[in-house]
PDB file of N, CA, C and O in Angstrom:
ATOM      1  N   MET A   1     -11.117  17.708  -8.193  1.00  0.00           N
ATOM      2  CA  MET A   1      -9.765  17.369  -7.465  1.00  0.00           C
ATOM      3  C   MET A   1      -9.323  15.899  -7.225  1.00  0.00           C
ATOM      4  O   MET A   1      -9.913  15.140  -6.456  1.00  0.00           O
ATOM      5  N   PRO A   2      -8.208  15.567  -7.972  1.00  0.00           N
ATOM      6  CA  PRO A   2      -7.865  14.211  -7.475  1.00  0.00           C
ATOM      7  C   PRO A   2      -7.496  13.761  -6.308  1.00  0.00           C
ATOM      8  O   PRO A   2      -7.147  14.558  -5.437  1.00  0.00           O
ATOM      9  N   PHE A   3      -7.507  12.526  -6.106  1.00  0.00           N
ATOM     10  CA  PHE A   3      -7.300  11.924  -4.926  1.00  0.00           C
ATOM     11  C   PHE A   3      -5.983  12.229  -4.359  1.00  0.00           C
ATOM     12  O   PHE A   3      -5.185  11.685  -5.123  1.00  0.00           O
ATOM     13  N   ASP A   4      -5.356  12.796  -3.446  1.00  0.00           N
ATOM     14  CA  ASP A   4      -4.120  13.355  -2.818  1.00  0.00           C
ATOM     15  C   ASP A   4      -3.595  12.365  -1.848  1.00  0.00           C
ATOM     16  O   ASP A   4      -3.637  12.626  -0.646  1.00  0.00           O
ATOM     17  N   PHE A   5      -3.132  11.313  -2.257  1.00  0.00           N
ATOM     18  CA  PHE A   5      -2.845  10.248  -1.241  1.00  0.00           C
ATOM     19  C   PHE A   5      -1.752  10.706  -0.155  1.00  0.00           C
ATOM     20  O   PHE A   5      -1.883  10.410   1.033  1.00  0.00           O
ATOM     21  N   ALA A   6      -0.470  11.581  -0.733  1.00  0.00           N
ATOM     22  CA  ALA A   6       0.003  12.159   0.227  1.00  0.00           C
ATOM     23  C   ALA A   6      -0.453  13.084   1.636  1.00  0.00           C
ATOM     24  O   ALA A   6       0.140  13.275   2.697  1.00  0.00           O
ATOM     25  N   ALA A   7      -1.689  13.521   1.158  1.00  0.00           N
ATOM     26  CA  ALA A   7      -2.185  14.413   2.223  1.00  0.00           C
ATOM     27  C   ALA A   7      -2.878  13.271   3.535  1.00  0.00           C
ATOM     28  O   ALA A   7      -3.111  13.601   4.698  1.00  0.00           O
ATOM     29  N   VAL A   8      -3.067  12.073   2.997  1.00  0.00           N
ATOM     30  CA  VAL A   8      -3.816  11.389   4.079  1.00  0.00           C
ATOM     31  C   VAL A   8      -3.073  10.323   4.402  1.00  0.00           C
ATOM     32  O   VAL A   8      -3.572   9.604   5.268  1.00  0.00           O
ATOM     33  N   GLN A   9      -1.792   9.924   3.871  1.00  0.00           N
ATOM     34  CA  GLN A   9      -1.050   8.623   4.113  1.00  0.00           C
ATOM     35  C   GLN A   9      -0.808   8.511   5.315  1.00  0.00           C
ATOM     36  O   GLN A   9      -0.313   7.391   5.443  1.00  0.00           O
ATOM     37  N   ASN A  10      -0.878   9.177   6.621  1.00  0.00           N
ATOM     38  CA  ASN A  10      -0.679   9.150   7.784  1.00  0.00           C
ATOM     39  C   ASN A  10      -1.878   8.850   8.525  1.00  0.00           C
ATOM     40  O   ASN A  10      -1.830   8.477   9.697  1.00  0.00           O
ATOM     41  N   LEU A  11      -2.992   9.004   7.860  1.00  0.00           N
ATOM     42  CA  LEU A  11      -4.178   8.444   8.478  1.00  0.00           C
ATOM     43  C   LEU A  11      -4.843   7.527   8.053  1.00  0.00           C
ATOM     44  O   LEU A  11      -5.537   6.948   8.888  1.00  0.00           O
ATOM     45  N   VAL A  12      -4.885   7.118   6.841  1.00  0.00           N
ATOM     46  CA  VAL A  12      -5.178   5.980   6.373  1.00  0.00           C
ATOM     47  C   VAL A  12      -4.552   4.803   6.506  1.00  0.00           C
ATOM     48  O   VAL A  12      -3.355   4.803   6.217  1.00  0.00           O
ATOM     49  N   ARG A  13      -5.117   3.635   6.923  1.00  0.00           N
ATOM     50  CA  ARG A  13      -4.901   2.276   7.153  1.00  0.00           C
ATOM     51  C   ARG A  13      -5.525   1.244   6.656  1.00  0.00           C
ATOM     52  O   ARG A  13      -6.720   1.477   6.473  1.00  0.00           O
ATOM     53  N   CYS A  14      -5.118  -0.017   6.307  1.00  0.00           N
ATOM     54  CA  CYS A  14      -5.887  -0.998   5.929  1.00  0.00           C
ATOM     55  C   CYS A  14      -6.576  -1.667   6.765  1.00  0.00           C
ATOM     56  O   CYS A  14      -6.078  -2.481   7.542  1.00  0.00           O
ATOM     57  N   PRO A  15      -8.237  -1.295   6.667  1.00  0.00           N
ATOM     58  CA  PRO A  15      -9.062  -1.895   7.719  1.00  0.00           C
ATOM     59  C   PRO A  15      -8.807  -3.205   8.055  1.00  0.00           C
ATOM     60  O   PRO A  15      -9.199  -3.394   9.207  1.00  0.00           O
ATOM     61  N   ARG A  16      -8.434  -3.972   7.678  1.00  0.00           N
ATOM     62  CA  ARG A  16      -8.118  -5.735   7.877  1.00  0.00           C
ATOM     63  C   ARG A  16      -6.812  -5.795   8.725  1.00  0.00           C
ATOM     64  O   ARG A  16      -6.814  -6.502   9.732  1.00  0.00           O
ATOM     65  N   SER A  17      -5.851  -5.192   8.425  1.00  0.00           N
ATOM     66  CA  SER A  17      -4.597  -5.515   8.860  1.00  0.00           C
ATOM     67  C   SER A  17      -4.002  -4.317   9.840  1.00  0.00           C
ATOM     68  O   SER A  17      -3.132  -4.499  10.692  1.00  0.00           O
ATOM     69  N   ARG A  18      -4.535  -3.281   9.597  1.00  0.00           N
ATOM     70  CA  ARG A  18      -4.238  -2.010  10.154  1.00  0.00           C
ATOM     71  C   ARG A  18      -2.844  -1.519   9.876  1.00  0.00           C
ATOM     72  O   ARG A  18      -2.256  -0.731  10.618  1.00  0.00           O
ATOM     73  N   SER A  19      -2.299  -2.068   8.670  1.00  0.00           N
ATOM     74  CA  SER A  19      -1.037  -1.824   8.315  1.00  0.00           C
ATOM     75  C   SER A  19      -1.176  -0.500   7.373  1.00  0.00           C
ATOM     76  O   SER A  19      -2.265  -0.011   7.070  1.00  0.00           O
ATOM     77  N   GLU A  20       0.064  -0.002   6.963  1.00  0.00           N
ATOM     78  CA  GLU A  20       0.165   1.119   5.982  1.00  0.00           C
ATOM     79  C   GLU A  20      -0.307   0.721   4.628  1.00  0.00           C
ATOM     80  O   GLU A  20      -0.277  -0.457   4.272  1.00  0.00           O
ATOM     81  N   LEU A  21      -0.772   1.744   3.817  1.00  0.00           N
ATOM     82  CA  LEU A  21      -0.984   1.690   2.474  1.00  0.00           C
ATOM     83  C   LEU A  21      -0.026   2.322   1.525  1.00  0.00           C
ATOM     84  O   LEU A  21       0.534   3.376   1.825  1.00  0.00           O
ATOM     85  N   VAL A  22       0.198   1.679   0.314  1.00  0.00           N
ATOM     86  CA  VAL A  22       1.050   2.671  -0.441  1.00  0.00           C
ATOM     87  C   VAL A  22       0.103   2.849  -2.051  1.00  0.00           C
ATOM     88  O   VAL A  22      -0.503   1.906  -2.560  1.00  0.00           O
ATOM     89  N   PRO A  23       0.145   3.799  -2.454  1.00  0.00           N
ATOM     90  CA  PRO A  23      -0.733   4.155  -3.866  1.00  0.00           C
ATOM     91  C   PRO A  23      -0.149   2.993  -4.956  1.00  0.00           C
ATOM     92  O   PRO A  23       1.022   2.612  -4.926  1.00  0.00           O
ATOM     93  N   ASP A  24      -1.221   2.458  -5.988  1.00  0.00           N
ATOM     94  CA  ASP A  24      -0.887   1.772  -7.008  1.00  0.00           C
ATOM     95  C   ASP A  24      -1.784   1.763  -7.834  1.00  0.00           C
ATOM     96  O   ASP A  24      -2.782   1.090  -7.573  1.00  0.00           O
ATOM     97  N   GLY A  25      -1.713   2.520  -9.117  1.00  0.00           N
ATOM     98  CA  GLY A  25      -2.515   2.959 -10.053  1.00  0.00           C
ATOM     99  C   GLY A  25      -3.770   3.549  -9.560  1.00  0.00           C
ATOM    100  O   GLY A  25      -3.860   4.594  -8.915  1.00  0.00           O
ATOM    101  N   ASP A  26      -4.725   2.779  -9.928  1.00  0.00           N
ATOM    102  CA  ASP A  26      -6.443   3.273  -9.223  1.00  0.00           C
ATOM    103  C   ASP A  26      -6.367   2.655  -7.911  1.00  0.00           C
ATOM    104  O   ASP A  26      -7.558   2.616  -7.603  1.00  0.00           O
ATOM    105  N   GLY A  27      -5.718   2.145  -6.939  1.00  0.00           N
ATOM    106  CA  GLY A  27      -5.793   1.997  -5.861  1.00  0.00           C
ATOM    107  C   GLY A  27      -4.708   2.027  -4.660  1.00  0.00           C
ATOM    108  O   GLY A  27      -3.535   2.372  -4.800  1.00  0.00           O
ATOM    109  N   LEU A  28      -5.250   1.647  -3.581  1.00  0.00           N
ATOM    110  CA  LEU A  28      -4.294   1.800  -2.386  1.00  0.00           C
ATOM    111  C   LEU A  28      -4.099  -0.019  -1.949  1.00  0.00           C
ATOM    112  O   LEU A  28      -4.939  -0.911  -1.828  1.00  0.00           O
ATOM    113  N   VAL A  29      -2.613  -0.010  -1.803  1.00  0.00           N
ATOM    114  CA  VAL A  29      -2.370  -1.550  -1.387  1.00  0.00           C
ATOM    115  C   VAL A  29      -1.860  -1.621   0.051  1.00  0.00           C
ATOM    116  O   VAL A  29      -1.009  -0.819   0.434  1.00  0.00           O
ATOM    117  N   SER A  30      -2.334  -2.513   0.813  1.00  0.00           N
ATOM    118  CA  SER A  30      -1.711  -2.859   2.126  1.00  0.00           C
ATOM    119  C   SER A  30      -0.123  -3.556   1.890  1.00  0.00           C
ATOM    120  O   SER A  30       0.248  -4.418   1.093  1.00  0.00           O
ATOM    121  N   VAL A  31       0.572  -2.842   2.866  1.00  0.00           N
ATOM    122  CA  VAL A  31       2.055  -3.452   2.862  1.00  0.00           C
ATOM    123  C   VAL A  31       2.313  -4.722   3.691  1.00  0.00           C
ATOM    124  O   VAL A  31       3.436  -5.207   3.830  1.00  0.00           O
ATOM    125  N   ASP A  32       1.037  -5.291   4.305  1.00  0.00           N
ATOM    126  CA  ASP A  32       1.199  -6.347   5.051  1.00  0.00           C
ATOM    127  C   ASP A  32       1.120  -7.716   4.268  1.00  0.00           C
ATOM    128  O   ASP A  32      -0.002  -7.937   3.813  1.00  0.00           O
ATOM    129  N   PRO A  33       1.927  -8.532   4.053  1.00  0.00           N
ATOM    130  CA  PRO A  33       2.134  -9.586   3.426  1.00  0.00           C
ATOM    131  C   PRO A  33       1.258 -10.654   3.451  1.00  0.00           C
ATOM    132  O   PRO A  33       1.067 -11.432   2.515  1.00  0.00           O
ATOM    133  N   ASN A  34       0.678 -10.683   4.636  1.00  0.00           N
ATOM    134  CA  ASN A  34      -0.296 -11.894   5.030  1.00  0.00           C
ATOM    135  C   ASN A  34      -1.932 -11.100   4.608  1.00  0.00           C
ATOM    136  O   ASN A  34      -2.966 -11.752   4.752  1.00  0.00           O
ATOM    137  N   CYS A  35      -1.956  -9.903   4.181  1.00  0.00           N
ATOM    138  CA  CYS A  35      -3.303  -9.434   3.763  1.00  0.00           C
ATOM    139  C   CYS A  35      -3.284  -9.143   2.266  1.00  0.00           C
ATOM    140  O   CYS A  35      -4.188  -9.635   1.591  1.00  0.00           O
ATOM    141  N   ARG A  36      -2.424  -8.454   1.721  1.00  0.00           N
ATOM    142  CA  ARG A  36      -2.203  -8.298   0.340  1.00  0.00           C
ATOM    143  C   ARG A  36      -3.518  -7.536  -0.418  1.00  0.00           C
ATOM    144  O   ARG A  36      -3.710  -7.585  -1.633  1.00  0.00           O
ATOM    145  N   LEU A  37      -4.301  -6.889   0.461  1.00  0.00           N
ATOM    146  CA  LEU A  37      -5.580  -6.340  -0.328  1.00  0.00           C
ATOM    147  C   LEU A  37      -5.103  -4.947  -0.990  1.00  0.00           C
ATOM    148  O   LEU A  37      -4.154  -4.233  -0.665  1.00  0.00           O
ATOM    149  N   LYS A  38      -6.016  -4.788  -1.977  1.00  0.00           N
ATOM    150  CA  LYS A  38      -5.822  -3.482  -2.778  1.00  0.00           C
ATOM    151  C   LYS A  38      -7.454  -2.843  -2.812  1.00  0.00           C
ATOM    152  O   LYS A  38      -8.452  -3.387  -3.285  1.00  0.00           O
ATOM    153  N   TYR A  39      -7.364  -1.783  -2.281  1.00  0.00           N
ATOM    154  CA  TYR A  39      -8.503  -1.201  -2.073  1.00  0.00           C
ATOM    155  C   TYR A  39      -8.626  -0.087  -3.409  1.00  0.00           C
ATOM    156  O   TYR A  39      -7.604   0.449  -3.838  1.00  0.00           O
ATOM    157  N   ALA A  40      -9.772   0.153  -3.918  1.00  0.00           N
ATOM    158  CA  ALA A  40     -10.030   0.692  -5.358  1.00  0.00           C
ATOM    159  C   ALA A  40     -10.252   2.174  -4.478  1.00  0.00           C
ATOM    160  O   ALA A  40     -10.531   2.406  -3.302  1.00  0.00           O
ATOM    161  N   VAL A  41      -9.994   2.994  -5.608  1.00  0.00           N
ATOM    162  CA  VAL A  41     -10.223   4.751  -5.426  1.00  0.00           C
ATOM    163  C   VAL A  41     -10.988   4.808  -6.564  1.00  0.00           C
ATOM    164  O   VAL A  41     -10.666   4.501  -7.711  1.00  0.00           O
ATOM    165  N   ARG A  42     -12.227   5.310  -6.065  1.00  0.00           N
ATOM    166  CA  ARG A  42     -13.416   5.715  -7.189  1.00  0.00           C
ATOM    167  C   ARG A  42     -13.836   7.181  -7.377  1.00  0.00           C
ATOM    168  O   ARG A  42     -14.355   7.741  -6.412  1.00  0.00           O
ATOM    169  N   ASP A  43     -13.709   7.676  -8.216  1.00  0.00           N
ATOM    170  CA  ASP A  43     -14.276   9.145  -8.132  1.00  0.00           C
ATOM    171  C   ASP A  43     -13.371   9.903  -7.021  1.00  0.00           C
ATOM    172  O   ASP A  43     -13.892  10.520  -6.093  1.00  0.00           O
ATOM    173  N   ASP A  44     -12.008   9.804  -7.194  1.00  0.00           N
ATOM    174  CA  ASP A  44     -11.208  10.122  -6.491  1.00  0.00           C
ATOM    175  C   ASP A  44     -11.493   9.984  -4.692  1.00  0.00           C
ATOM    176  O   ASP A  44     -11.094  10.774  -3.836  1.00  0.00           O
ATOM    177  N   ILE A  45     -12.284   8.758  -4.489  1.00  0.00           N
ATOM    178  CA  ILE A  45     -12.532   8.492  -3.010  1.00  0.00           C
ATOM    179  C   ILE A  45     -12.180   7.129  -2.848  1.00  0.00           C
ATOM    180  O   ILE A  45     -12.692   6.241  -3.530  1.00  0.00           O
ATOM    181  N   PRO A  46     -11.241   6.907  -1.884  1.00  0.00           N
ATOM    182  CA  PRO A  46     -10.788   5.435  -1.453  1.00  0.00           C
ATOM    183  C   PRO A  46     -11.813   4.605  -0.906  1.00  0.00           C
ATOM    184  O   PRO A  46     -12.401   4.897   0.135  1.00  0.00           O
ATOM    185  N   ILE A  47     -12.050   3.562  -1.587  1.00  0.00           N
ATOM    186  CA  ILE A  47     -13.115   2.572  -0.905  1.00  0.00           C
ATOM    187  C   ILE A  47     -12.778   1.615   0.106  1.00  0.00           C
ATOM    188  O   ILE A  47     -12.784   0.426  -0.211  1.00  0.00           O
ATOM    189  N   MET A  48     -12.461   1.981   1.368  1.00  0.00           N
ATOM    190  CA  MET A  48     -11.900   1.078   2.266  1.00  0.00           C
ATOM    191  C   MET A  48     -12.667   0.145   2.957  1.00  0.00           C
ATOM    192  O   MET A  48     -12.842   0.184   4.174  1.00  0.00           O
ATOM    193  N   LEU A  49     -13.165  -0.763   2.145  1.00  0.00           N
ATOM    194  CA  LEU A  49     -14.438  -1.899   2.602  1.00  0.00           C
ATOM    195  C   LEU A  49     -13.565  -2.897   2.155  1.00  0.00           C
ATOM    196  O   LEU A  49     -13.068  -2.846   1.030  1.00  0.00           O
ATOM    197  N   VAL A  50     -13.244  -4.172   3.273  1.00  0.00           N
ATOM    198  CA  VAL A  50     -12.556  -5.136   2.909  1.00  0.00           C
ATOM    199  C   VAL A  50     -13.527  -6.054   1.800  1.00  0.00           C
ATOM    200  O   VAL A  50     -13.075  -6.702   0.856  1.00  0.00           O
ATOM    201  N   ASP A  51     -14.716  -5.949   2.110  1.00  0.00           N
ATOM    202  CA  ASP A  51     -15.572  -6.823   1.287  1.00  0.00           C
ATOM    203  C   ASP A  51     -15.394  -6.583  -0.222  1.00  0.00           C
ATOM    204  O   ASP A  51     -15.685  -7.449  -1.047  1.00  0.00           O
ATOM    205  N   GLU A  52     -14.866  -5.277  -0.578  1.00  0.00           N
ATOM    206  CA  GLU A  52     -14.921  -4.868  -2.069  1.00  0.00           C
ATOM    207  C   GLU A  52     -13.097  -4.793  -2.415  1.00  0.00           C
ATOM    208  O   GLU A  52     -12.557  -4.538  -3.492  1.00  0.00           O
ATOM    209  N   ALA A  53     -12.577  -5.051  -1.341  1.00  0.00           N
ATOM    210  CA  ALA A  53     -11.010  -5.004  -2.021  1.00  0.00           C
ATOM    211  C   ALA A  53     -10.561  -6.192  -2.571  1.00  0.00           C
ATOM    212  O   ALA A  53     -11.118  -7.218  -2.180  1.00  0.00           O
ATOM    213  N   THR A  54      -9.805  -6.267  -3.273  1.00  0.00           N
ATOM    214  CA  THR A  54      -9.162  -7.318  -4.272  1.00  0.00           C
ATOM    215  C   THR A  54      -7.877  -7.972  -3.468  1.00  0.00           C
ATOM    216  O   THR A  54      -6.941  -7.392  -2.917  1.00  0.00           O
ATOM    217  N   GLU A  55      -8.062  -8.906  -3.551  1.00  0.00           N
ATOM    218  CA  GLU A  55      -6.671  -9.800  -2.724  1.00  0.00           C
ATOM    219  C   GLU A  55      -5.678  -9.868  -3.753  1.00  0.00           C
ATOM    220  O   GLU A  55      -6.033 -10.390  -4.810  1.00  0.00           O
ATOM    221  N   LEU A  56      -4.398  -9.405  -3.646  1.00  0.00           N
ATOM    222  CA  LEU A  56      -3.323  -9.499  -5.064  1.00  0.00           C
ATOM    223  C   LEU A  56      -2.771 -10.753  -4.643  1.00  0.00           C
ATOM    224  O   LEU A  56      -2.774 -11.180  -3.489  1.00  0.00           O
ATOM    225  N   SER A  57      -2.244 -11.376  -5.774  1.00  0.00           N
ATOM    226  CA  SER A  57      -1.450 -12.651  -5.525  1.00  0.00           C
ATOM    227  C   SER A  57       0.088 -12.130  -5.110  1.00  0.00           C
ATOM    228  O   SER A  57       0.634 -11.060  -5.381  1.00  0.00           O
ATOM    229  N   MET A  58       0.505 -13.098  -4.474  1.00  0.00           N
ATOM    230  CA  MET A  58       2.261 -12.767  -3.802  1.00  0.00           C
ATOM    231  C   MET A  58       2.995 -12.007  -4.775  1.00  0.00           C
ATOM    232  O   MET A  58       3.437 -10.898  -4.474  1.00  0.00           O
ATOM    233  N   GLU A  59       3.167 -12.509  -5.929  1.00  0.00           N
ATOM    234  CA  GLU A  59       3.783 -12.048  -6.975  1.00  0.00           C
ATOM    235  C   GLU A  59       3.530 -10.326  -7.417  1.00  0.00           C
ATOM    236  O   GLU A  59       4.376  -9.440  -7.534  1.00  0.00           O
ATOM    237  N   ALA A  60       2.027 -10.266  -7.602  1.00  0.00           N
ATOM    238  CA  ALA A  60       1.816  -8.815  -7.829  1.00  0.00           C
ATOM    239  C   ALA A  60       2.061  -7.949  -6.629  1.00  0.00           C
ATOM    240  O   ALA A  60       2.445  -6.789  -6.779  1.00  0.00           O
ATOM    241  N   TRP A  61       1.826  -8.535  -5.292  1.00  0.00           N
ATOM    242  CA  TRP A  61       2.051  -7.568  -4.189  1.00  0.00           C
ATOM    243  C   TRP A  61       3.627  -7.255  -4.300  1.00  0.00           C
ATOM    244  O   TRP A  61       4.088  -6.116  -4.356  1.00  0.00           O
ATOM    245  N   GLN A  62       4.346  -8.391  -4.323  1.00  0.00           N
ATOM    246  CA  GLN A  62       5.948  -8.213  -4.203  1.00  0.00           C
ATOM    247  C   GLN A  62       6.197  -7.149  -5.221  1.00  0.00           C
ATOM    248  O   GLN A  62       6.888  -6.210  -4.826  1.00  0.00           O
ATOM    249  N   SER A  63       5.697  -7.105  -6.665  1.00  0.00           N
ATOM    250  CA  SER A  63       5.993  -6.266  -7.516  1.00  0.00           C
ATOM    251  C   SER A  63       5.763  -4.749  -6.948  1.00  0.00           C
ATOM    252  O   SER A  63       6.596  -3.847  -7.033  1.00  0.00           O
ATOM    253  N   VAL A  64       4.494  -4.648  -6.365  1.00  0.00           N
ATOM    254  CA  VAL A  64       4.159  -2.991  -5.941  1.00  0.00           C
ATOM    255  C   VAL A  64       5.057  -2.752  -4.605  1.00  0.00           C
ATOM    256  O   VAL A  64       5.193  -1.596  -4.202  1.00  0.00           O
ATOM    257  N   MET A  65       5.597  -3.702  -3.999  1.00  0.00           N
ATOM    258  CA  MET A  65       6.397  -3.617  -2.800  1.00  0.00           C
ATOM    259  C   MET A  65       7.673  -2.992  -3.376  1.00  0.00           C
ATOM    260  O   MET A  65       8.110  -1.918  -2.963  1.00  0.00           O
ATOM    261  N   ARG A  66       8.260  -3.720  -4.362  1.00  0.00           N
ATOM    262  CA  ARG A  66       9.397  -3.096  -4.850  1.00  0.00           C
ATOM    263  C   ARG A  66       9.357  -1.884  -5.713  1.00  0.00           C
ATOM    264  O   ARG A  66      10.440  -1.331  -5.898  1.00  0.00           O
ATOM    265  N   GLN A  67       8.421  -1.433  -6.208  1.00  0.00           N
ATOM    266  CA  GLN A  67       8.318  -0.047  -6.963  1.00  0.00           C
ATOM    267  C   GLN A  67       7.810   1.003  -5.777  1.00  0.00           C
ATOM    268  O   GLN A  67       7.519   2.177  -6.005  1.00  0.00           O
ATOM    269  N   HIS A  68       7.759   0.421  -4.573  1.00  0.00           N
ATOM    270  CA  HIS A  68       7.864   1.469  -3.411  1.00  0.00           C
ATOM    271  C   HIS A  68       9.048   1.530  -2.558  1.00  0.00           C
ATOM    272  O   HIS A  68       9.186   2.302  -1.610  1.00  0.00           O
ATOM    273  N   GLY A  69       9.848   0.708  -2.940  1.00  0.00           N
ATOM    274  CA  GLY A  69      11.208   0.635  -2.201  1.00  0.00           C
ATOM    275  C   GLY A  69      10.923  -0.174  -0.776  1.00  0.00           C
ATOM    276  O   GLY A  69      11.465   0.074   0.301  1.00  0.00           O
ATOM    277  N   ARG A  70      10.111  -1.020  -0.997  1.00  0.00           N
ATOM    278  CA  ARG A  70       9.885  -2.069   0.288  1.00  0.00           C
ATOM    279  C   ARG A  70      10.482  -3.258  -0.037  1.00  0.00           C
ATOM    280  O   ARG A  70      10.670  -3.681  -1.178  1.00  0.00           O
ATOM    281  N   ASP A  71      10.807  -3.842   1.107  1.00  0.00           N
ATOM    282  CA  ASP A  71      10.984  -5.526   1.017  1.00  0.00           C
ATOM    283  C   ASP A  71       9.915  -6.209   0.394  1.00  0.00           C
ATOM    284  O   ASP A  71       8.729  -5.994   0.644  1.00  0.00           O
ATOM    285  N   PRO A  72      10.377  -7.099  -0.482  1.00  0.00           N
ATOM    286  CA  PRO A  72       9.013  -7.819  -1.082  1.00  0.00           C
ATOM    287  C   PRO A  72       8.709  -9.002  -0.444  1.00  0.00           C
ATOM    288  O   PRO A  72       7.955  -9.748  -1.070  1.00  0.00           O
ATOM    289  N   GLN A  73       9.187  -9.460   0.892  1.00  0.00           N
ATOM    290  CA  GLN A  73       8.847 -10.418   1.706  1.00  0.00           C
ATOM    291  C   GLN A  73       8.057  -9.985   2.934  1.00  0.00           C
ATOM    292  O   GLN A  73       7.167 -10.666   3.444  1.00  0.00           O
ATOM    293  N   SER A  74       8.485  -8.725   3.387  1.00  0.00           N
ATOM    294  CA  SER A  74       7.768  -8.269   4.729  1.00  0.00           C
ATOM    295  C   SER A  74       6.956  -6.826   4.548  1.00  0.00           C
ATOM    296  O   SER A  74       6.127  -6.456   5.379  1.00  0.00           O
ATOM    297  N   GLY A  75       7.277  -6.096   3.420  1.00  0.00           N
ATOM    298  CA  GLY A  75       6.643  -5.111   3.211  1.00  0.00           C
ATOM    299  C   GLY A  75       7.353  -3.751   3.679  1.00  0.00           C
ATOM    300  O   GLY A  75       7.003  -2.641   3.278  1.00  0.00           O
ATOM    301  N   ARG A  76       8.529  -4.018   4.696  1.00  0.00           N
ATOM    302  CA  ARG A  76       8.951  -2.931   5.333  1.00  0.00           C
ATOM    303  C   ARG A  76       9.645  -2.009   4.634  1.00  0.00           C
ATOM    304  O   ARG A  76      10.259  -2.450   3.662  1.00  0.00           O
ATOM    305  N   ARG A  77       9.732  -0.685   4.886  1.00  0.00           N
ATOM    306  CA  ARG A  77      10.713   0.114   4.017  1.00  0.00           C
ATOM    307  C   ARG A  77      12.078  -0.194   4.052  1.00  0.00           C
ATOM    308  O   ARG A  77      12.591  -0.297   5.166  1.00  0.00           O
ATOM    309  N   LEU A  78      12.913  -0.396   2.847  1.00  0.00           N
ATOM    310  CA  LEU A  78      14.248  -0.599   2.722  1.00  0.00           C
ATOM    311  C   LEU A  78      15.141   0.564   3.111  1.00  0.00           C
ATOM    312  O   LEU A  78      14.929   1.706   2.704  1.00  0.00           O
ATOM    313  N   GLU A  79      16.068   0.263   3.850  1.00  0.00           N
ATOM    314  CA  GLU A  79      17.048   1.355   3.888  1.00  0.00           C
ATOM    315  C   GLU A  79      17.880   1.728   2.949  1.00  0.00           C
ATOM    316  O   GLU A  79      18.664   0.831   2.640  1.00  0.00           O
ATOM    317  N   THR A  80      18.022   2.834   2.308  1.00  0.00           N
ATOM    318  CA  THR A  80      18.753   3.288   1.593  1.00  0.00           C
ATOM    319  C   THR A  80      20.450   3.649   1.872  1.00  0.00           C
ATOM    320  O   THR A  80      20.948   3.915   2.967  1.00  0.00           O
ATOM    321  N   ALA A  81      21.117   3.575   0.624  1.00  0.00           N
ATOM    322  CA  ALA A  81      22.437   3.822   1.064  1.00  0.00           C
ATOM    323  C   ALA A  81      22.855   5.268   1.569  1.00  0.00           C
ATOM    324  O   ALA A  81      23.696   5.565   2.418  1.00  0.00           O
ATOM    325  N   ALA A  82      22.145   5.971   0.912  1.00  0.00           N
ATOM    326  CA  ALA A  82      22.135   7.434   1.385  1.00  0.00           C
ATOM    327  C   ALA A  82      21.435   7.446   2.717  1.00  0.00           C
ATOM    328  O   ALA A  82      21.955   8.254   3.486  1.00  0.00           O
ATOM    329  N   GLY A  83      20.419   6.795   3.214  1.00  0.00           N
ATOM    330  CA  GLY A  83      19.784   7.100   4.067  1.00  0.00           C
ATOM    331  C   GLY A  83      20.471   6.473   5.599  1.00  0.00           C
ATOM    332  O   GLY A  83      19.968   6.655   6.708  1.00  0.00           O
ATOM    333  N   GLY A  84      21.749   5.698   5.306  1.00  0.00           N
ATOM    334  CA  GLY A  84      22.143   5.014   6.645  1.00  0.00           C
ATOM    335  C   GLY A  84      22.759   5.828   7.485  1.00  0.00           C
ATOM    336  O   GLY A  84      23.001   7.009   7.236  1.00  0.00           O
ATOM    337  N   ALA A  85      23.050   5.231   8.541  1.00  0.00           N
ATOM    338  CA  ALA A  85      23.522   5.883   9.796  1.00  0.00           C
ATOM    339  C   ALA A  85      24.729   6.573   9.442  1.00  0.00           C
ATOM    340  O   ALA A  85      25.393   6.103   8.518  1.00  0.00           O
ATOM    341  N   GLY A  86      25.096   7.540   9.984  1.00  0.00           N
ATOM    342  CA  GLY A  86      26.174   8.492   9.865  1.00  0.00           C
ATOM    343  C   GLY A  86      26.908   8.787  10.928  1.00  0.00           C
ATOM    344  O   GLY A  86      27.830   9.598  10.836  1.00  0.00           O
TER     345      GLY A  86
END
């Protein structure tokens, strides 16, 4: 059974910054711009060890944030035109 991030996204947090995570390829990335850690997922198990995580460059982290509709400076979710106040 493949790793189902959607099933645990409200439970799993970055161990260093306590921020949310977003899936990216074979790992999970912290949305904290000061942290920028990517945690590997091996054999469908997320490896949530800071010592084994990879720190992404600012450019790579910003690219991941854009792919997930997040501000590439802060990592916060961007408001969409359809989701605005009505």
